C-alpha positions, 0 to 999 in steps of 0.5 A, spaced: 500 500 500 502 506 498 500 513 502 496 517 498 495 523 503 496 525 510 492 530 514 495 532 521 491 535 526 494 539 532 490 540 538 491 542 546 487 538 551 484 542 557 491 542 561 494 546 555 498 540 553 499 539 545 497 533 541 497 530 534 493 526 530 493 524 523 488 522 518 492 517 513 489 515 506 493 509 503 491 506 496 492 498 494 492 499 487 487 494 483 491 488 480 490 482 476 487 476 480 487 470 475 483 472 469 480 478 473 482 485 475 481 486 482 478 492 485 483 495 489 482 498 496 482 505 500 485 504 507 483 510 512 488 510 518 486 514 524 493 515 528 493 517 535 499 518 540 498 511 543 494 507 538 491 507 531 485 504 527 484 503 520 478 502 515 479 498 509 474 500 503 472 498 496 472 504 491 465 504 491 465 505 499 470 510 499 466 514 494 460 514 498 464 516 504 466 522 500 460 524 497 457 524 504 462 528 507 462 533 501 454 534 503 455 535 510 460 540 509 456 544 504 450 544 509 455 546 515 458 552 511 451 554 508 448 554 516 454 559 517 453 563 511 446 564 514 448 566 521 453 571 518 447 574 514 443 574 520 448 577 524 450 583 519 442 585 519 441 585 526 
């Protein structure tokens, strides 16, 4: 598997101590399996300081997750725009 992207996330706990998490996307390329091409896969790996979890997805599953994230993000940004509009009117 090759690492396709990494998204580091830095945050501070209640005591002010800095921490780092990482979201990593890994790709397994499709290959021939006998006379048929395999699907390949996308691994979503969440790495904390002490542990990590991973989700292996088919390309179709990964597209579904991506579309859902896109729609949720659009909804949140639209609500934020509405809040700015209300603030500026009042």
